[in-house]
N, C-alpha and C positions, 0 to 999 in steps of 0.2 A: 874182283878181288879187292878188298879195302887195303888202303896203304896206311891205316892208322897204326902208330906206334904206341904200345901200352906198356907200362911199368907197373909191376905188382910188387909191393914190399911188405915182408911178412907172408910170402907166398906159401908157406907150410900149413896155414890155418884152414879151417874147413870152407869158410866163405872165399878166401882168396884163391884156393884150389878151384872152386866152383868158377869163379869170375875167370881165371885164366883159361879154363876150358871153354867158357862161352866166348871169349875174345878169339881163341883159336879157331873155333867152329866158324867163325865169320871172317876168318882170313887175316886178322890182326897179327902184326909182329909183336911178340910179347918178350919182355925181359923180366925174369923172376928173381928176386932177391929173398934168400931164405938160408937158414943153417944147414939143412939137408937138400939134396938135389929133389927136384920135383918127382912124383911118382910116375909121370909119364914122359914120353919123349915126342917131339914134333919138329918138323923142320923149321917152323916159325917160332920156335921157343928157345931162348938162350937163358941158362942159369948163371947168375953171379953169387958166390957164397958170401954171406954175411951173418955175423952173430949179432948185429944191430948195436953193439957197443962202439964207442968212438973210434978205435982204431979200425974195426970192421967197416963200420960206416964209411970212414974215409976211403979205405981200398975200394970198396964197392962204388962210390961215387966217382973215384978216379978211372975206374973200368967204364963207368957209364959215360964219362967225357970223352972217351976215345971212340964212342959210336957215333956216327954221323947220322943223327936222327933228331926230329922235332917230336917231343912227347904230347900226344893229344889225350891220353888217358893215364892217370896216375892213381893207383889205389894203395893206401897205406892202412895195413890191416895188422897193427900190433896192439896186443892187449893182454891183460892178465887179471883174472878174478880170483883164482885159487891156485895153490900148488901145495905139496907137502910142506906142512908147517905154516901154511898161510890159508886162512878162509875168512870169508866176509864177517864182519864183527856184528853180532846181534845186540850187543849192549855196550855201553861207554867203557865199562870195565875191561872190555877186550881190546882197547886201542894199545897198539904196540909200535914203537917208534920204528923199529927195523922193517917191520910189515909195510908201513905207511912209506917209507923210502922206496921200498921195493915197487910198491903199486905206482907211485908217482913217476918213478924211473921208466917203467915198462909203458904205462898208459899215457903219459904226458911228455916226458923228457925225449924219449926215443923218436916218437913221431915228429915232434919239432925239430929234433936234430936233423931229420931228413928233410923237412921242408925248409930249413935253413940252408942245407947243403944243396938242395936242388934249384934254388932260385937263380943261380947264373944259367943253369940249362933251361928252365922253364921260361925265362925271359925271352928266349928265342921263339917261343911257340906263339903263333897268331891266334890260336884258338885251342885251349886245353881245359879239361875238367880235372881237378884233383879232389878226391874223396878220402877222408880219414875217418876210420871207424870210431865212432863215439858211442854213447849209449843214453837212453831216456833217463836212466837213473842219474845222470850228470846234470839234470835239469833242476836247478834249485827251487823254482816256483812249483814244480811237478812233485816234489818230495813230500808226500803226506804219510809215508810209512816209518821213516827214519832208518836207522840201522845202516849196515854196509857202508860205514863211515869212510874208510880209506878208497874204495873203488868209486863211490859217488864223488869224493873230493877230486880224485885223480881225473875223472872225466870231465868235471866241472873246470877244473884247471886247464885241461887240454881245450875245452870250448873257448874259454877267455884267451888263450894264447892264439887259437886259430882266428878269433875276431880280430886281435891285433894284426896278426899276419895278413888278413885280408886287406886291411887298410894300407899296410906297406906293399903288399903284392900290387894292388891297384895302381900304384905310382911306378913300381919297378918291373912288374911283370903283368901289364894291363890285359893281356889276352888270357889270363888264368881265371877260372871260377873256382872258388873253394867251397867244398861241402863237408859238413859234419854229419855222418850218416849213422843213424840208429837202425840196425839191421833186423830188429825183432828177436824173438827168443828162437834161436835156430839150434837144430839138432847138431850137437858139436861137444867136444870134451869141456869146452868152457863153461856151457850152460847146463850140462847133463845133471849135475847133482842138485840143481836148483830149479828144475823145469817141470816137476811133477804137477800135473793138473793144469798146466798151461798150454794154450794153443801154441804150437811150434811150427816154424817153416823149416824146410829143407834148405841146406845150403845152396843148392841150385835157385830156389825160388827167391832167396834173399839176394843172391848175386844178380839174378836177371833184373829184379827190381832196381838194383843199384846201377846196373848198366843202362837201363832205359832212363833213370833220372840224369845220368851223366851225359847220355846222348842228346837230352833236351835241354841241357844247362847252357847259359849264355853268360860270359864274363860280364859282371856288373859292379865289380869292386867291393862286394859285400859276401859275407858268409852266411850260407843258408844251413840251417839245422833241420834235417829232414827225416822222417822215418821211412820205412820200407813201403809204406802205402804213397808216399810222396807228399805227405802233409807235414806242415811246420810242427817242430818240437818247441814247446815254450822254453825260454831261458831260465 
């Protein structure tokens, strides 16, 4: 049985649920942070409620601090592409300040809030992999199609902050490897309205690839921006 301690933040997403199950299947102890309780129960699974806003995050981190564990795997799976009243912009005329604030909050600010709050806990880990779900559309050099202004910009901002965090983590938590992960186009509510005609992965396929990448990662003081095939994504 593995003694790996795994933390999944945003555990209600399709990829996060799949990753949680994969971790449990191989005997990892998993703590899941999400708004609603996980759909499955397991003796190795513990749920901590969090709405991922400031107060909810602080309560969740306080609960984590009471657990006597070193975290070897952390997955931060927070993201927003669309919701009622918000959809990807096709033209510059569609830009809306309120929508931009919302996209930056969910896709960049909240993941970084967790990375900030977890630093004291992760500094105790001698070897840990931390993966944050990013997206290829956050690559500036890869953007040949335009559109999707807010989501692209929010993921690009996330990548830049993760890049800076990797520099600081190298000094303050040198055992931690940071990964920005492009999961591919996954069968999920996030991608469903925009996935017609595209090759899609199941959540299990994307989660398994992520798990393998994290298993093979070594702390080197840098951020890796990788897709689900393990190949680097251009910045």
